[in-house]
ZAMARGU-4260 file (C-alpha; in steps of 0.2 Angstrom, whole numbers, plus 5000, padded with zeros to 4 digits):
<rodrens>
0) 5337/5841/5745 | 5321/5850/5747 | 5311/5836/5735 | 5320/5822/5741 | 5317/5826/5761
5) 5299/5826/5757 | 5296/5815/5742 | 5286/5829/5732 | 5272/5827/5745 | 5265/5848/5742
10) 5259/5849/5759 | 5277/5845/5766 | 5285/5857/5754 | 5274/5871/5759 | 5277/5867/5777
15) 5296/5864/5776 | 5296/5882/5768 | 5289/5891/5783 | 5297/5879/5795 | 5314/5882/5790
20) 5311/5901/5785 | 5315/5899/5767 | 5332/5893/5774 | 5333/5880/5762 | 5352/5874/5764
25) 5355/5855/5766 | 5360/5855/5785 | 5341/5863/5788 | 5332/5853/5776 | 5342/5839/5784
30) 5333/5840/5801 | 5317/5843/5796 | 5306/5828/5802 | 5289/5821/5805 | 5291/5824/5822
35) 5294/5845/5819 | 5280/5854/5827 | 5270/5859/5811 | 5272/5844/5801 | 5270/5832/5816
40) 5254/5845/5821 | 5247/5843/5804 | 5250/5823/5805 | 5239/5823/5822 | 5227/5834/5815
45) 5222/5832/5800 | 5226/5814/5796 | 5229/5803/5810 | 5212/5810/5820 | 5203/5807/5806
50) 5206/5789/5807 | 5197/5775/5819 | 5208/5773/5836 | 5209/5752/5828 | 5218/5760/5812
55) 5229/5773/5819 | 5236/5759/5834 | 5240/5746/5816 | 5247/5762/5808 | 5258/5765/5823
60) 5265/5746/5829 | 5268/5742/5809 | 5281/5760/5808 | 5293/5746/5818 | 5299/5741/5799
65) 5305/5747/5786 | 5290/5741/5774 | 5274/5731/5778 | 5258/5722/5771 | 5244/5714/5779
70) 5252/5698/5785 | 5263/5706/5793 | 5251/5719/5801 | 5242/5705/5807 | 5256/5697/5815
75) 5261/5713/5824 | 5244/5720/5830 | 5235/5704/5833 | 5223/5704/5820 | 5216/5696/5804
80) 5209/5710/5794 | 5224/5722/5792 | 5224/5719/5770 | 5207/5727/5771 | 5213/5740/5782
85) 5230/5745/5770 | 5220/5743/5753 | 5207/5757/5762 | 5216/5770/5766 | 5214/5781/5751
90) 5214/5794/5761 | 5232/5791/5767 | 5237/5797/5749 | 5256/5800/5746 | 5259/5794/5767
95) 5256/5776/5761 | 5266/5771/5748 | 5264/5752/5738 | 5278/5749/5734 | 5273/5734/5720
100) 5259/5735/5706 | 5248/5724/5715 | 5247/5733/5733 | 5257/5718/5739 | 5270/5728/5750
105) 5270/5747/5757 | 5279/5759/5765 | 5277/5774/5774 | 5281/5791/5767 | 5300/5796/5778
110) 5291/5811/5786 | 5276/5800/5790 | 5288/5785/5797 | 5298/5798/5806 | 5280/5805/5815
115) 5273/5787/5817 | 5290/5780/5826 | 5290/5797/5840 | 5272/5790/5842 | 5278/5773/5844
120) 5291/5778/5859 | 5274/5782/5869 | 5269/5765/5869 | 5284/5760/5882 | 5301/5751/5881
125) 5291/5735/5885 | 5278/5736/5871 | 5290/5741/5858 | 5303/5726/5863 | 5288/5714/5861
130) 5283/5720/5842 | 5302/5719/5837 | 5301/5702/5844 | 5284/5698/5835 | 5291/5703/5819
135) 5309/5693/5821 | 5298/5677/5824 | 5288/5682/5806 | 5301/5686/5796 | 5311/5672/5801
140) 5294/5660/5799 | 5297/5665/5780 | 5316/5664/5779 | 5320/5682/5778 | 5336/5681/5788
145) 5339/5698/5789 | 5323/5704/5794 | 5323/5690/5808 | 5339/5694/5816 | 5339/5714/5815
150) 5323/5712/5823 | 5329/5700/5838 | 5342/5713/5840 | 5332/5728/5841 | 5321/5720/5854
155) 5338/5715/5864 | 5338/5695/5861 | 5353/5693/5856 | 5353/5674/5860 | 5338/5675/5845
160) 5347/5682/5835 | 5360/5668/5834 | 5348/5656/5834 | 5342/5662/5819 | 5360/5663/5809
165) 5364/5644/5817 | 5349/5639/5811 | 5351/5647/5793 | 5367/5636/5793 | 5380/5649/5800
170) 5395/5651/5786 | 5382/5641/5775 | 5375/5661/5773 | 5391/5666/5767 | 5395/5653/5754
175) 5377/5657/5745 | 5374/5677/5749 | 5396/5683/5752 | 5406/5688/5765 | 5400/5705/5767
180) 5380/5700/5769 | 5387/5687/5785 | 5397/5702/5790 | 5381/5712/5791 | 5372/5698/5800
185) 5387/5696/5812 | 5387/5712/5817 | 5370/5709/5826 | 5376/5697/5838 | 5388/5704/5853
190) 5405/5697/5853 | 5403/5687/5871 | 5386/5679/5862 | 5395/5670/5847 | 5413/5666/5856
195) 5400/5653/5864 | 5394/5646/5846 | 5405/5638/5838 | 5395/5637/5821 | 5395/5658/5823
200) 5413/5657/5828 | 5417/5649/5810 | 5405/5661/5802 | 5416/5675/5809 | 5433/5666/5804
205) 5428/5665/5787 | 5424/5686/5786 | 5441/5688/5794 | 5448/5678/5781 | 5440/5687/5765
210) 5445/5704/5776 | 5464/5699/5771 | 5466/5696/5791 | 5470/5678/5789 | 5481/5675/5807
215) 5467/5681/5814 | 5456/5669/5806 | 5467/5654/5811 | 5466/5659/5829 | 5448/5660/5826
220) 5447/5643/5821 | 5460/5637/5833 | 5448/5643/5846 | 5433/5635/5840 | 5440/5617/5836
225) 5446/5619/5856 | 5427/5620/5861 | 5421/5607/5849 | 5432/5596/5858 | 5426/5601/5875
230) 5410/5597/5868 | 5403/5612/5865 | 5400/5608/5846 | 5390/5596/5836 | 5395/5587/5820
235) 5390/5600/5808 | 5401/5613/5818 | 5417/5602/5816 | 5413/5599/5795 | 5413/5618/5797
240) 5428/5622/5805 | 5437/5609/5795 | 5431/5616/5780 | 5437/5635/5783 | 5452/5630/5791
245) 5455/5621/5775 | 5452/5636/5767 | 5464/5646/5775 | 5479/5635/5775 | 5477/5635/5755
250) 5476/5655/5757 | 5495/5651/5763 | 5510/5645/5753 | 5512/5629/5756 | 5494/5624/5752
255) 5487/5608/5758 | 5497/5594/5762 | 5493/5575/5750 | 5486/5569/5768 | 5474/5582/5766
260) 5471/5582/5749 | 5467/5564/5753 | 5454/5568/5767 | 5443/5582/5758 | 5442/5567/5743
265) 5435/5556/5753 | 5425/5569/5762 | 5418/5575/5747 | 5412/5556/5744 | 5403/5555/5759
270) 5385/5562/5758 | 5380/5561/5774 | 5396/5573/5780 | 5398/5585/5763 | 5381/5595/5760
275) 5378/5601/5743 | 5388/5620/5746 | 5400/5608/5755 | 5405/5598/5741 | 5406/5612/5730
280) 5418/5621/5741 | 5428/5607/5744 | 5431/5606/5725 | 5434/5623/5727 | 5450/5619/5739
285) 5455/5604/5728 | 5455/5616/5711 | 5467/5628/5721 | 5479/5614/5729 | 5481/5605/5713
290) 5485/5622/5706 | 5497/5626/5719 | 5505/5608/5714 | 5506/5613/5695 | 5495/5602/5688
295) 5481/5610/5678 | 5473/5596/5673 | 5468/5588/5690 | 5462/5606/5693 | 5451/5609/5678
300) 5443/5591/5684 | 5439/5598/5699 | 5433/5614/5695 | 5422/5606/5683 | 5414/5597/5697
305) 5413/5610/5708 | 5404/5624/5693 | 5391/5609/5692 | 5386/5606/5710 | 5385/5627/5713
310) 5375/5629/5696 | 5365/5614/5703 | 5360/5623/5720 | 5358/5638/5713 | 5374/5645/5725
315) 5379/5661/5716 | 5393/5667/5729 | 5399/5647/5722 | 5396/5652/5704 | 5406/5665/5703
320) 5419/5660/5712 | 5421/5641/5700 | 5421/5652/5686 | 5437/5663/5693 | 5443/5649/5697
325) 5441/5641/5679 | 5449/5657/5673 | 5465/5655/5684 | 5465/5637/5677 | 5462/5641/5658
330) 5476/5656/5660 | 5488/5642/5665 | 5486/5629/5653 | 5487/5642/5640 | 5469/5643/5633
335) 5469/5661/5635 | 5451/5665/5625 | 5441/5653/5635 | 5450/5663/5651 | 5444/5679/5648
340) 5427/5671/5643 | 5426/5665/5663 | 5433/5679/5670 | 5421/5690/5660 | 5408/5680/5665
345) 5409/5681/5683 | 5415/5700/5683 | 5397/5700/5677 | 5390/5687/5689 | 5398/5697/5705
350) 5391/5714/5701 | 5372/5705/5698 | 5374/5692/5713 | 5387/5699/5724 | 5386/5718/5723
355) 5391/5723/5741 | 5405/5709/5740 | 5419/5721/5733 | 5436/5709/5737 | 5428/5694/5726
360) 5425/5706/5709 | 5442/5715/5715 | 5452/5697/5712 | 5443/5693/5696 | 5449/5709/5690
365) 5464/5705/5693 | 5465/5690/5684 | 5455/5697/5668 | 5468/5713/5668 | 5481/5696/5667
370) 5471/5691/5652 | 5471/5709/5643 | 5487/5711/5647 | 5494/5694/5636 | 5483/5699/5625
375) 5492/5715/5623 | 5476/5725/5628 | 5485/5738/5639 | 5473/5751/5640 | 5461/5739/5646
380) 5470/5729/5657 | 5478/5746/5666 | 5460/5751/5668 | 5454/5738/5680 | 5472/5730/5685
385) 5480/5744/5696 | 5465/5748/5706 | 5460/5727/5708 | 5477/5725/5717 | 5478/5737/5727
390) 5461/5731/5734 | 5466/5713/5735 | 5482/5720/5744 | 5469/5726/5759 | 5456/5712/5758
395) 5455/5694/5753 | 5467/5687/5741 | 5479/5672/5739 | 5497/5666/5731 | 5490/5665/5714
400) 5479/5680/5712 | 5493/5691/5721 | 5508/5681/5711 | 5498/5686/5694 | 5494/5703/5700
405) 5508/5710/5703 | 5516/5700/5689 | 5505/5710/5677 | 5506/5728/5683 | 5524/5725/5683
410) 5524/5721/5664 | 5512/5735/5661 | 5525/5747/5668 | 5538/5739/5655 | 5528/5739/5641
415) 5528/5759/5643 | 5543/5758/5647 | 5545/5762/5663 | 5557/5751/5672 | 5555/5761/5688
420) 5540/5758/5689 | 5539/5740/5687 | 5553/5737/5701 | 5541/5749/5712 | 5528/5738/5710
425) 5535/5721/5714 | 5544/5732/5729 | 5523/5733/5733 | 5521/5713/5732 | 5534/5710/5741
430) 5527/5721/5757 | 5510/5710/5755 | 5520/5694/5755 | 5531/5702/5771 | 5512/5705/5778
435) 5504/5689/5773 | 5518/5678/5778 | 5518/5672/5760 | 5536/5667/5758 | 5533/5658/5740
440) 5526/5676/5735 | 5542/5683/5740 | 5555/5669/5729 | 5544/5673/5714 | 5542/5690/5715
445) 5561/5690/5717 | 5564/5680/5701 | 5553/5690/5692 | 5563/5707/5698 | 5579/5694/5692
450) 5568/5694/5675 | 5564/5712/5673 | 5583/5716/5678 | 5589/5703/5663 | 5577/5711/5652
455) 5587/5726/5654 | 5605/5720/5653 | 5606/5727/5673 | 5610/5709/5681 | 5623/5706/5691
460) 5638/5705/5683 | 5645/5690/5697 | 5628/5681/5693 | 5638/5670/5681 | 5649/5655/5675
465) 5650/5642/5693 | 5636/5651/5703 | 5623/5652/5690 | 5627/5633/5686 | 5623/5629/5704
470) 5608/5642/5705 | 5599/5634/5692 | 5602/5616/5699 | 5594/5624/5715 | 5580/5630/5705
475) 5576/5610/5700 | 5575/5606/5716 | 5564/5618/5721 | 5548/5613/5733 | 5535/5619/5725
480) 5535/5617/5704 | 5526/5636/5702 | 5544/5641/5709 | 5554/5629/5699 | 5546/5634/5682
485) 5548/5651/5687 | 5567/5652/5691 | 5572/5642/5678 | 5564/5654/5665 | 5572/5668/5674
490) 5588/5662/5677 | 5589/5652/5658 | 5588/5669/5652 | 5602/5676/5659 | 5613/5658/5655
495) 5610/5662/5638 | 5614/5680/5637 | 5630/5675/5650 | 5636/5666/5635 | 5628/5647/5642
500) 5616/5641/5629 | 5620/5623/5634 | 5615/5624/5653 | 5599/5636/5648 | 5594/5621/5636
505) 5596/5608/5646 | 5586/5615/5660 | 5573/5621/5646 | 5571/5604/5640 | 5570/5595/5656
510) 5557/5609/5663 | 5546/5607/5646 | 5545/5587/5648 | 5536/5591/5667 | 5524/5606/5659
515) 5520/5597/5648 | 5514/5583/5658 | 5505/5593/5669 | 5495/5605/5655 | 5505/5620/5657
520) 5503/5628/5642 | 5507/5646/5646 | 5523/5641/5652 | 5525/5631/5637 | 5527/5645/5623
525) 5538/5656/5635 | 5550/5640/5637 | 5548/5636/5619 | 5554/5654/5616 | 5569/5655/5628
530) 5575/5636/5619 | 5575/5645/5603 | 5584/5659/5610 | 5596/5649/5616 | 5597/5636/5600
535) 5603/5653/5589 | 5617/5658/5601 | 5620/5641/5600 | 5621/5642/5580 | 5608/5629/5578
540) 5595/5640/5567 | 5584/5623/5560 | 5580/5621/5581 | 5578/5639/5585 | 5565/5636/5569
545) 5559/5622/5577 | 5552/5628/5593 | 5547/5642/5589 | 5536/5635/5576 | 5531/5625/5590
550) 5527/5640/5601 | 5517/5651/5585 | 5507/5634/5585 | 5499/5637/5605 | 5503/5654/5603
555) 5494/5662/5589 | 5477/5655/5587 | 5477/5662/5609 | 5485/5678/5607 | 5496/5675/5618
560) 5506/5692/5611 | 5515/5698/5628 | 5524/5681/5628 | 5536/5687/5613 | 5533/5706/5614
565) 5540/5705/5634 | 5557/5701/5625 | 5562/5715/5619 | 5570/5720/5603 | 5579/5701/5604
570) 5564/5694/5600 | 5564/5703/5582 | 5581/5698/5578 | 5575/5678/5581 | 5559/5681/5574
575) 5568/5687/5556 | 5582/5675/5556 | 5570/5662/5560 | 5559/5663/5547 | 5571/5659/5537
580) 5570/5645/5542 | 5551/5643/5545 | 5546/5651/5530 | 5530/5660/5529 | 5522/5648/5513
585) 5521/5634/5526 | 5512/5646/5540 | 5493/5646/5543 | 5485/5665/5540 | 5483/5667/5557
590) 5501/5662/5564 | 5504/5675/5550 | 5495/5689/5554 | 5499/5685/5574 | 5517/5688/5568
595) 5511/5705/5562 | 5503/5709/5577 | 5520/5706/5587 | 5530/5716/5573 | 5519/5730/5574
600) 5519/5730/5594 | 5536/5729/5595 | 5542/5743/5582 | 5530/5756/5589 | 5525/5752/5606
605) 5512/5765/5610 | 5506/5767/5592 | 5489/5757/5585 | 5494/5738/5585 | 5491/5730/5565
610) 5486/5714/5560 | 5494/5719/5543 | 5504/5703/5536 | 5518/5717/5529 | 5525/5721/5545
615) 5534/5704/5546 | 5545/5709/5533 | 5557/5723/5536 | 5553/5742/5527 | 5568/5741/5513
620) 5561/5724/5508 | 5546/5728/5507 | 5552/5742/5497 | 5560/5727/5487 | 5542/5717/5484
625) 5532/5731/5478 | 5548/5731/5465 | 5546/5713/5461 | 5526/5716/5459 | 5530/5729/5447
630) 5544/5714/5439 | 5557/5729/5438 | 5575/5721/5437 | 5588/5723/5452 | 5593/5738/5441
635) 5578/5746/5442 | 5574/5745/5461 | 5591/5752/5466 | 5588/5765/5457 | 5571/5768/5464
640) 5577/5767/5482 | 5597/5774/5480 | 5604/5756/5483 | 5616/5746/5477 | 5613/5730/5463
645) 5621/5722/5481 | 5609/5727/5494 | 5594/5721/5481 | 5601/5706/5478 | 5605/5706/5498
650) 5588/5709/5503 | 5580/5696/5490 | 5589/5683/5497 | 5583/5687/5516 | 5565/5689/5506
655) 5567/5672/5496 | 5569/5662/5516 | 5556/5669/5523 | 5543/5667/5511 | 5551/5650/5508
660) 5554/5652/5488 | 5567/5653/5476 | 5561/5666/5463 | 5553/5682/5460 | 5535/5676/5452
665) 5537/5664/5467 | 5537/5675/5482 | 5525/5689/5472 | 5512/5675/5471 | 5516/5672/5490
670) 5515/5690/5499 | 5499/5691/5490 | 5492/5675/5495 | 5497/5681/5514 | 5493/5701/5512
675) 5512/5704/5514 | 5509/5719/5502 | 5505/5735/5513 | 5490/5741/5499 | 5482/5725/5501
</rodrens>
């Protein structure tokens, strides 16, 4: 603490020890400053009085800033030789510290700065205010907005602070630099001054929105539009208000109306209205709108355009968000590897460029946790997912973030066998939906709860027959496609369990057509898995195998393990039955390895999940295969493993079906080709 306070300056260390009487406790040292008796006397007698009067004056006047240089000192002191003075002050030693190697910027030692600012007060309040006005003007002329606004505020000139922010673009500053930076700047301006300036009210609205205060943000925009309609705002203020108002609407359940979407598209095409940042933001909103409406193909096109605009204009905040959105789109389309790459890139960029914007990084981590969960990287997903979701619940977020976050969080609990924890997580999601007035989120969470209950065979027994048919019919008429998809998947699983496979198959087939049309690859995998369950329940194993083959062709290359594993032990029974029809010999090696990982993870959920293809065979089938490799007869195999000849024949029949062969030599050949022997 002593070294930090004195910055290692030997004389200051000696004086501090004397001043504190050796009591080097943190509170005592913290109170030691440049205005403390001994240090102040030393600085006066040994430093300042050795300098010419004009140099003393320059040091005192430039102490109003955290750092200085010759140009700033010239402006504050009305001189033209400040560079020469600053670079010639060798006698100050450690008290005047160059910030960079070429000595283009300087700062005062903390204790010396304390001393100089104490001397500065003797100039009088009016003189100090004048210096702050000069500093504000100097920083503003060099586009250093924070310095311009801070010194205007210190001068008591709050109108000037407001004018600097308006000149910089108001809400545009937040788009370029993030919400926390905009909040910091708005703090320099009193509320009454903001209230009469529409562009600043818009800026305050976006800060409120990013802090999770959506209702307050909407009220701010409504009042802003009233002022603009009364003639107190210009065209720029109106367009800013429109884009922020649209952003607020996009965070709600309903999203944007078709008329609003058309208006956005017209604004994007109107170069006179849409500045580069606005064109990017409008495309961001279109991305969210198309996602909300279920169309990931259009969402990807809008997101790609937003990224191009942000990259071209160097808007770091927008560049981060465009990657967050693209990661979300890729997840929905089933492009899991791309999603993870995009989200990891977004996280790196946010950590580098938006250090103070914790809410943005939290949203990225929520979506990244979803990608990791789907890969079955449970530890990594838990490490970032739970805390990030808590941050989003208190700060910025929208429907897709919360839906994905609470679905994943409940899945993580289920993967660890914590059924009650999964339901508690969904209760928290329900509370967020209530607090933020998101009825669609409440509905989606309710269907996720139903899904988890069905996986535990804990659904209300009265949900069957005609009532279940009615629920499936209602799901097909849901107001949003996301709700239709979520409800149909949850209810179809229950229908299959309740002996209503035909009804489930019909609902899933109809949903699949629309999902394929909209490019919703993730949902398509789950639909195909459930269609396989329905076909097996109806004794149509060829159809079940066909659906699973299709699901594997989508899931295996991308690594969608949890889409299978969430179905629990039943999925292993389904796969074992289907493999007799699919035949391993006809599958790509990547699909075989993927199946092995699913088998391994389901057998030992808490252990190391191996891609060893031998896991596709049951333990007894692996024993029989080992005998075949040794060219042993059925009798020798039966005797070695303590089973009957008929048992060996039964396992051989299953092995032949799975491998797609009809004799022992071919079974060994296919097993060797696909690495089905555990020691390969």
